N, C-alpha and C positions, 0 to 999 in steps of 0.2 A: 074592151080595154081603151078605146078611143076617150071613152066619157073622163077614165082614169088619169090617164096621158094629160087631159087639156086641163085640170084638175091641178096639177102637179106642175105645172109648169105656168099656169097663175101664181102656186105659191112660190116659186122661182123666183118670175117678176117681181113680185110684192118685196121677199128678202130683196133683191138689189134694188129696188126703188127707197126704201126706208131707211134714214139718215141713219140711225143707230139700230144698233140691237139691245135696247132694255128687257128689262125682264115684263114688262109691257107686249111689246112685239114680239118675245120669245111665247108667251103664251099664247099670243093669237095664231103664230106661224102653229103650234102645235095642236090646238081647236081644229084649224083648216085640214092638217094632216088626218086627224080622227077622222075630220069630216068626210074625206075624200075615200078612207081607209074604209069606212063604215058602209060607203055608198058601192062599193067594190066587193061586199059580203066577205071583208076580214073580219076574225074572231073578233069581239071585246076584248080575249086577254091575252091575244097578240097585239093591239093594238095600244093598249094600256103600257105592256112593256117598250115596245115602241116609242110610247110620249114618254115613260119616265126614264129609259137609257138614253134621250135625246136633250129633256131639262136637266140630267143629271151631269153630261159628259161637257155640256156648254158653260156647266156654272165651276165645273171641276179641273177641265183641260187647259194646262197653260198654253196660251197662244202664243207661237215662234214667232221670230221680227219677221216683219218683212210683210206678215199677214195681217188681214185684217178681219172683225168677229164673225163679219157677212159671210167671209169664205168658210170661217171654221165651221158654223153654223150649215149651209151646203156639204160643207165635208161630212158634217155629223149622219148628215139628212140619208145623204147618198150610200155608208157606208150599213148605216142602222137597215136599209131596206136589200140593201145585199143582204147583209146575214142572214135576215127572214128568210130570202127566199134561195137560200142552202150554202151563202159565202162566194167565198172567192175562185176555189177551184172548181171550173163547171167538167160537165159530165167528159170522158173519155173513151172511147172506144178501142179497146187493144184485140185485137184479132190476133191469139196466141195459139191456134191450132186451126186445120180446114179439115171438111167443112164446120166452121161457126155456125152453132145453130142456135137462135133468138126463136123464142116461142111467145107470144104476143096472147096477152089476156085480158079482158074488161068487163064493163056490164053490158047487157041491149043497147043499140044507142048509141056508144061512147066511138063511132065512128072508126072502130078497128079494121075494118076488113080494108078502107080506103088508105088509112095509116098503114098498112102493110105495104099497100102498093109504094106510100109516098116514097116511105122508108126502102125500100126497093129501090127508090129512082134515085134515091138519096146517095145510098153504098153503089150503087153502078158508076153515078158520076165521079165516084173515090177512086174507081179501077178495079173495082171487086165484081167476081163471076158471080150472080146471086140467084137463086130460087124461091118463088114461093112453095105453099104446101097449104091448101083449102084443106084444113080440116073441123070445120065447120059445117057439122051433117045437122046442124038443128035447126040454122033458120033459113027458109025457103029463098033460094035465089042466090046466097050465100056464094057457092060451088060458082055459077056463069057470071057472079060481079069482078069476083075476082080474078076469073079465068081472061077475063075480058081487059083488065087492067094490067095482067102480068103480061098480056099482047101489046099495051099500049106501051107498056116501059121497056118491054124487049127484056124481059127476062127469062127465066126456067122456068117451067110449071107444072104442076103434079098436084090431080083431085080422084076422086072416084067418087060419084053421086050417087050410085048404088049401094055402096057399101054403109052400113049400118055405125060400124066400130070406129070412133074417131081416133080412137087409139092407130087401131091395125091402118087406118089412113096415113099416120104420122109415118106410122114404122116401113111402110112401102114407099112412100115419099123420099125420105131419106135415103133407102135403099138408090133407089132414083138418081137423087143427086150425087151421090158418091160415085157412081160409074159416070155421071155429066160431068166431074170433076167440076163442081161449086165451091166455091170459097165461102160464103155465106147463106145460111139456110134459113127464111122467116118462115113459122108455122102462124096460120091463122088459127084459133080457136072458137067454137062459139060462147055468144055473149052467156054473162052469169050474174048473178046478181046477190047480194053478199051475203042473201038470206035463202037464197036457194042452195042447200045444204045435197041435194043428188049431183048438181052442178058443179059444182065447187070441187065435191070428191071425186069427181071423172076429170078435173083440172089437175087435181093434186096426182092421178093415177098416170096420168096422162107424162106430167113430170117425173114423176119415177120412173116411167119405163120407156121415153126418150131420153132422159138425162141433158135437156140442152144446158148451152155454157151462159145463155142469160136469159131470165124470164124478165119481160115488158109488161108493162100494166099502162093499160091506153085509159085516160081519163078523158071526160068531156069537162072542156073548162066553165059552162054555164051553170054547171050547180051547184058553185061558189064553193061556200065551205065545208060541206058535205062531201068532199072530194077527199078531206081526211080521213073519217069514218070507212072510205071504201077502201083508199091504200091498206091501213089497217088489219081490214077484215080478208082481201087477197093476201097481205103479206102472213098475216096466222096461217094461211091453208099453203103458202106455197113463198120458199122465198123472192122476194124481188130484187132483182137487182138493178132497174132502172123504172122510167116511168116517160110516160110522152103525153101532154095535156094539149089535147085539142081544140079545136074552135074555139080560139084566143078571139079572134076577128071582130066577132060579133058578141064576144063575151063581156057583158057586163061587171058580170061575178067573178071573172080570172083572175084578178088578182089574190081575192080571197080561195079560189082553187090552190094558185100555187104557192101561196103563203101555208095552208091548210095541209099540202102533202110537203112541204119543206120541211115543214114539223115534226111529221113523222120519222125524218131523217133518210128517209128516199132520196135517191140524185135524179133530178129532172133531168131526163138527156135530149128530149125533142120536144120543142112546140109546134102545132098546129097553126099557121096563121093566114087559112085561106081554103077553098076548097079546091084548089090545081093542082094539080101532081107535083107541082115543083114545090106548091107552099109548106114545105116543114124545114125548119131552124133548127142547127143545136141553139140549147140551152145555156146560155151565158148570162150569171147574175151580173155582173158591173155590167155589161154591153144595155143589158135589156134594162137595166135602173138610168144608163145614162139616157136612153132615148125617152124614157118615163119620163124624166124631169125633164128633157126636151132642151138640153146641155152639150153640145156638140167640144167645151174646152172644158167638160169636166174631169175628164183625163189627165189635161196637164195641169188642172188643179191637184189634182190627188197625186199625182206625181212631186211636184212641188213641196204638198204637206210631206212626201214621204223621203223627200233628201232631208229638210229640215230635221226629220225623227231623224232620220241616219246621222245625223251632225250634235242631234242631243243625245245617243248613245254614244258618239266620239268622244260630247264633252265629259260625261261621266265615268269613262276609260282616264280621260286624260285627268278630272280632279282626282280619282282611284289613286292614282300614280304622284301626286303632288305636285300636277303641273296648276299655275295659275292662269286665267286669261282674262282678255277683255270683258268678257260675257260675266265671270264672277265679279270682278271687279265692278260692273254698271249695277248686278244685282245689290252688291253691298251696299252703292250709293242708295240707289232707289228704297232698299232697307232701312236707312239711314234718315233718308231724305220722311217715312211714314212715322218715326219716331218722334218728329216733331221740330222745331226751331235749334238749330244748334246752341244759340245760349239757353236752354233748357238740358240740353245733353251736356255741354260745360260743366252745369252745377252737379253733377255725377262723378265729377273727376276730382282724384284726390288733391285735395287745399292747398299742397304742397308744388302740385304740376303747374306753371307758369307758362301762360302762352302768350304771341305778343299781340300788343291793345286791337288792333284792325286783323286779327284773325278770323272771329267771327263773320266778320265781311265778306273778305277774302274768299274765305273756305264756302261761303253760301254761295259766291256767286262762280267758285270754280267746279263747283259740286253739279250745279243746274247747267253748267257751260260743257259739261265734259260730259255729263247725260245724254244734254242734247248731241253731242258729238259722235258717242258711241251708238244712239239711237239713226244715225247716219250711215253708220257702217252695216255693210254683207254680214251674215251671219258666219259664212265663211271668214273675213276681218275679225271679228269677235272671238272667233276661235282660234285663228292661228295668226296671231296680228304684226308676226313677222314678214307675212307678206304686203304691209304698207308699205308701198314706195312711192316716191316724190308726186306720181301723179294720182295714188289714191288720197293721197293725203290733201291734195289740194281737189277734188269730187267731195270727199266727206266735209272739206271746210265748208263749201257752197251750199250742202245738202244740209248743212247744220247751224247756217249764218253767221260763221265765226272766220277766222281768220288763221290761214295755214299752220302758223305760229304757235295758234292754241293746239290744234292737231297734234303735234309737236312735243309741247309740255305735256297733253295728257302722258303720251309715250314715255315718254322719260318717266313721268310718276309712275307708271305702270310697270315700266320697268326696274325702278326704285323695288314697289311694292313686291316684285315678284321674288328680286333676291331676299328681298327680308322673309318671304314665304319658305322659300328654300331653307332658309338659316331657322325659320320654328320647326319644320318639318325634320332636319336632321337633330335640332334638339329634343324635339319629343322622339323620333328614335332610341335617342341616346338614355332618355327616360325609360322607354320601353322595356329595354334590356337590363337597363339598373336593377326593374322590377322585377325583371325572370328572374334578375342573377339570385337575391333575396326571396325568392319564391312565392313572390304574390300576385 
């Protein structure tokens, strides 16, 4: 995963250094993302999906006031990576009964027995009374390994190397843990392969016999995108509640494993980040992507964008209720400027409508000045002009290179426009009522 982190850190650095985010730069950034994800063994269909969504969102999403296109690109990349890793809501362990029984399943060599001990250690530190059951009677040494790890962690242990029935071991182990009033029981089962039908059948029978509260699939992060078919095969045999992806510390293809698993819809609960007993952590897609991008300030940036989105929703509500804001006024002015010079627009007016000789020049200058003034306002000020007091007027004037009198003139024009809008809204409502009266 370290190579993937370095690759994305370079992409972020590139985005921050470029002077502008134009189409050429966007294409280069998307190619860099594709290259890094391919190296991490992420499947081509997921890579193409991310590429398309990033490009589409950058071209279509409106940039909130106070943000740069550079920041928008970083936000979009962050959100798309979080999305393919399972979304913003991390796994949440809910112990609704005692003992809460977890059954660990997985292929041979996935690190399942070690993970069982790591999980026991994690839960013990959370204050739970934990027990481990060695129900893997297929792999030589599995009993001794888990017993030793249980002693190291300091949790309850049950196993019987002389018993050939894994189901019987699990049942007797649960009876023992119940007597000891253990809060959480973790059952380590024999490793299966998705093609080994006999072992998968046994796993199915065990799940039916002991009725665990949660079945956890342990997957090796080094297998890359093949983790997806493995997860689907196990899920078809017995419903998988959550997944633990191991060996991510040295897995160059760990990104492929994580994205493949997330695509199945299964929740990634934990990731193994090293060989030590403490190196198991809850998987939080947002924190994982923040570390991947090497951006400690990313959370603050996302929060700023969400605050702006909240204000956008408030603006939509205000417009629906007939409220006219400075933001609406600025949008109208900018739309007017896109139509061309005022002289051309004035030619479209009825011939009987006479305007002052200097109207065109005055209006051109006023519109440009007022747009500059409104661009110097905060989003909150644009939505709620009532909060603009003397100190804010001075700040806005300095920021726009105008005089406080110009800011006041804009506010006067705004209040006049607002009154006109209210009058038009009232007339429209009366017209609508008249149409309803005539059954139109």
